[in-house]
Every structure is written in C-alpha cells, then in structure tokens.
C-alpha positions, 0 to 999 in steps of 0.5 A: 741438981739444978735443971741446967747443970747438965747443960753446963757440964756438957759445954764445959767438957766440949770446951776442954776437948776443943782446947786439947786439954791445954788451957783457955785460948785468947780471942784474936782482935780484928785488924787495927784501923789504918792511922797516920799523923803529921807534924810541922817544921814550925807552928808559926809562919811569917810572910811580908806584904809584897814579899815572896811566899813562905813555907813550912815542911810537913812530915807524915808518920803512917801506921797502916795508912796507905791512902793518898794524902791531901791537905786543906787550909782554912782560915787563910786571909783574903788575898793570900794563896796556899800551895801544897807540894809533895804528899800523895803517896809520900810521907813529906810535903811543903805548904807555901803561902803567898801573902798577895794582898792580905792585910797585915796581922796574925791569923789562926789557920787550921791544916786538915790532912786526909788519907781518904779514910781519916782526917787529922788537923794541926794549927798554924799561926800565920803572921803577915808583916808590912814591907817598907822600902827606902831608896835614894831618891830625895823628896825635899828637905826636913827642917822641922825642929821640936820644941816645948812650952811653959805657961807661967801662972799662979798654978805652975810658976814654982816648978823650977823652984821645986825642981831646979835641976829640971833645966838639965833634961830641958836642955837635953831635949834640944828644943828651939825657941821654947814657948812662954805663954803667960796667963792669969797672974802670970801677966806682968801688968797688974793695973794701968800703973802697976807691974809684977814680973815675979811669976813670969820670971820664975819660969822664964829666967831658968828657961833662958839658961836652957837649950838655945837661950832664945825663947818665943814669948807669946803675948797670949792675953791682954792685962785683965783691965783691958778686957770685957767682963768675959775676959776678951780684949776690947777693940777700943783697947788695941792701942793699949795692948800694943803699948803693953807689948812694947813695954815687954820688949823694953823689959827684956831687950832695951834696958827696962822701962819706968812705970808709975810704980818704979823701974822694971828690967829683966835680970836674965841678961838675955833678949827675946827675938821671937814674939807671938801676938795674941793666942788663939784669937778665934777662941778669944773673942776676936774676929779675923778682921779685928785680929788683923787690925790688932796685929797691924797696930801692935807689931810696929809699936814693938818694932819701934823699941827693937827693930831686930825682933821677929813676929809669930802671927795668928797662933790659931786654934784650928779645929773644924777647919777654922783656918778656912774662915780666918786665914784668908782675911788675915793674909789679905789684910796684914801689912805688918811684918810676919816671920812665922805663921802659926797654928795649933793642932789637937786631935780631940777635945773629948776623952771618949773619942777612940784611938782610931778617931784621933789617929785619923786627924793627923793626915788632915793636919798635914792638909791644913799645913799645906793650906796655910802655905797655899794661902800665903802664896797669895801675898808676896810678903808672905811667900817665904814665911814658915809654918810652926805648930806652936801647940800640939798634943793628943787632947786639948780639954782641961778642967775649967773649974769645979771638975768640969770639962772646958770642952764638953761641960761634962765631968772632966777626965784626964786623957792618959794618951798624952804620955801612954804607949799610945803616944809612942805611935801618935807623936811620931806619926804626927812628926812625920806628917808635919815634916812631909808637909813642910812645917818648920816647928812642932811644939808639945804642950807642955813641958811640965804637966800631968799625964795628959800633957806633960813631958815631965811630971810636974809633981816629981820632976821625973820624965814621962814616956812622952819626953823620950819620944820627943827627945829622940825625934829631935835627936835623930832628926836634928834641925838645923841643919836639916836632912834630906827626905828619902823616898820610901814606899810602905805596903800598908801605910794605913797602919805603919808610918815611915820617915827616912832621911839622910843627915848632913853627915851621910848617916841615914835614919829610918823611923817606923811607927806602928799605929795599928789598932787592936780594936776599932773601939779602943781608947788608950788601947795597947795597939796591935802587934805588927812585924815590919821588914825594912828594905835598905838594899838600895841605900848602899853600904854602911859600917854600922847599924843600930835600932832604938825602940820606944813603946809601952815597955820602955824604961821611963826613968832612964829612957830607951837604949839603942842596940847594934844590929847586923848589917843586911839588905833587910832589917826586921822590926817587930812591934808588940803594940803601939810603938816607934823604932829608929834605924840608924845606918852609918 
C-alpha cells in the first residue's frame, strides 16, 4: 500500500460521515454584487439655438443595487448646459439640455450613471440646430433678376445646331436680357472691309427666340485689326471701334448696312435694346481714363443710329478690389448715357482654394455692390442707375492653351464646384447677398459649358445641377414684379443664409441655404449636416405650405420636386450637407 493511502481513506470516511451518507453537497456561492442598468427613451436628442431645452427620459433597472444614483454628462458643447431631474433612490429620471450659445452641429455625449459602487455608461447623440425667425417687417424690395450668358466663338457656336431643343430649357430658365459676348472668330468684322455674322448669328438667332427676346449684346472686344500685338485695343483706334459698334446697331436695329463686301442685315427680326461697351477693360489693356474716353466716344456714335438703345458700362473684372481704382475715375469722367453699371464676381481663380475661402468672398461681393452705388451717388446723372453682375461663377480660370491655367500658369484643372453639390449652397448664398445689397441683375457664366461653368452640358444638352439651382431661384423670386424683402434673424448666419420675401400675390417664400463645412480644408466637400427650425409664427395664417430642396441627391435630369408640408408655427428643414430649401407659404 502507498504510504498516503491510509490518510486518503480517513478523509473519505470523514467526508461520508459528515454528509450523513446522503451524497456530495454543493458549495454555496457568495452573494452576487449589486447591479443596475439604465436605458434612454431615445439615443438622440435635438435642440435648436435660442430655443428651449430638450430632454430624454432615463429608466433604471436595479438588480440588488440600492445606492443613490447620480448621472454625469461628458462631451457637452461649450455654451450648453445639462440638468438632471429624478434618480437618487428612484428608478427614473430626465436629462434636459439647454442649447445656450452652443455651436450648431452633432456631438457625441457620454452619460455615466453611478450607484456609489458601480458605473454604467450610455452614448447619446446631441444635435444642435439653427433657428431662423421671419417677421412681417420689410427691409426693402427684391428686384434681382437671374440671367445667363453665351460666348459665340469657333469653339461653341454649334451648340444650338447640335441641340436645337435647348431653347426650351433656356426659356424655362426665365432669364432676362441674356448676355451675348462674341469673341475670337465670333467677332463679325474680319477686316477693314469684310464681315461675317455666321458664327455670331448661329448663337444669337436662337437666343432671340427664347425667354424675353431681349438680349444684352456686349461688344466685348474690338476687331483684331484694331488691336496691338498683345490683342489690346489701341487708343488711336477708338473712333474705329465706335464706328464698328454703330454698324452692329445698324445690323440688328436699323435695317442693315452696306460694306465693301456687300449688304449685311440680321435675319432675326428682333432689335437689341441693351449694349455693353467693352469687356473687363482693367484686364484688357485699358486704363480707367482710356476706358472712359472710349465709352464717351462710342455711346453717342451708337445713339446716332438708334436713340432708344440702352448702355451697360464698365463690366469690370473686380478682383482684389479693382473697383476702388477704376470706378471713381469713370464716374467722375463719364459724360455719355449710362443705363446700367456692371461688374463681374468670381470667388476664385485657383482650383486649390478651399470651400471656406470661396464662401468667404460672398459677403465682400455685397460690399462691392454697395461701393458701386456709393460712387454713383457722387454723379447726379448716375443716381438711379442699377448694378448688374453680368458674370458670376465659382471659378474664373480657364485653359489658355496647352493645358495651362490662364490664372496661375500651372496645369489647368477644371473646378467641379460650378455644378456640384457645393453650388447648391454657393449660388443661393450669392443670390441672397446680392439681393440684400440692392443688385438688379445676376448672370451666370455660362449657359452651355463644362462642369466648371455650364448650366447645361455642352456635350449632351442635358441640365447640370446648377441649372436647377438657377431655375428655382428665378421662379421663387421672380423679377419683375419684385417682392418685398422680409426681416429675419438667424441664430447662426455664419453657416446658414436665409432670404425671405413676400411676393405681389401675397405668397411668402423663405430660402434657407446651408453652407456649413464638414472640414475647413474641404475642396468640393460634402458640407456638414445641419437642422434648421424656421419660425413663421409671426407671418399670419396660410392655406398651404410646401418645401423644395436641392442638394447633392437631386435628380439632375428631372430636377427637384416640391412636397406639401403641414401648416405649423415652425417648420423644420434638415440638410445632410450643402444644399438649399425653399419654403412656399400661400
């Protein structure tokens, strides 16, 4: 026998004796530690700036836990405050969050509940939305019409030949005084004695049949034989430029003219009322004094042919506040008739500029419009002259040849922000700021083009997203007749632009545009989600309401569709990123 066998047997006998001979007993486990859990009535909570607090209910399940319950909240945005009611020795409570001065956006909160012995956590997504309130006070009139542009030249003159039905979406767009800017081989005078209107009229004749049948003809450049080797009009040839301009008036308005190569007359049957004298003189070789002299000589020469026509002056390339060095000289020296003062606004000439950089230019454009009006107040003849922005888009750059950027001298890259989701925020923001500044015309560049510029795809004739943005801006805010601007306050006007107007028929349109950034470094980014609460309680009663939203998810072929919404004192508009929404109250 093994030396330990006896010991083993003794233990076994004692174990059996202790059990009374009834089998092996179970070991009693120590008491379980007290436990609890809690749940939320919702995993999300939404509150609105300047609005009341919002809350979620807390429900606690105890399992042996009897300690007093407490709750802490982490991740709360600066300016917001949390308040807890209930809990303690109970199994229920409420968490309320007051937005205070918290910035709009989404925040991931962590709720930690403790009973003194254990701590349990739950996540809560807090969304802080923006509040905009519209009241009945009027702040002026909205008389800003939308329009578009064409540039007849050898590279695009066949657009209507390829897509003759494009006059239908052009007319539907509702543009006024469509701008025609003939350049290169589109300039009809080919030498001192020869003319060819083929390229120009292949674009202009279809335009005459569309929209208001009343385009603006911008005499953008001189015939090439009047220029220096750099392509700039020579001051010695100003009188010949004036004579060329007068022949254009004869061609369209006065039954034609006879030149050494024969008789020339428009076949359109439509006259042209508005004429622009030269394009961007500050970029095209003319000083302010030279341009003023050119204008003063050209306008009377054209009026001698048709005294009823109207004139659009300057059409400045207003980068780096060029207006401050150009406009005062023109205003002080102009003696000829001015019916419109025009300028051009592009947010950048560099595709590398961020979304944020481009958005930041728009309030300054409004300041530039105000500056033009202030300068014209110094000349009694210009007191009632309106401001038109006759070129406008996100990026002014183009391929000057060989794939080289005209602005930077580097490899040219097309900027898609002219027709991407970014545009659904940028253009409405621009329209709103120009309307509030008192501008009377806003022209997109151009109607048919690539993703950087076109409202229609110049290769397919199909609409781009930018078309629908411009279409609905014109249709919700038609001019003329103009609407009354309504006063509104926005709790976060750094990211949300609101424009409200009462139309002559009594309906009210409220435009809300979200230009909140997903990241400060974004270039053609998606934009940040934002929720906007529109308070219309001060506007009275209405019989119907609808909302139309344009964003990156909009059907580009068919456009957006309006949806009826319930009549209520407040309306919520939610954006998943860049976008614009129009509320129509009737």
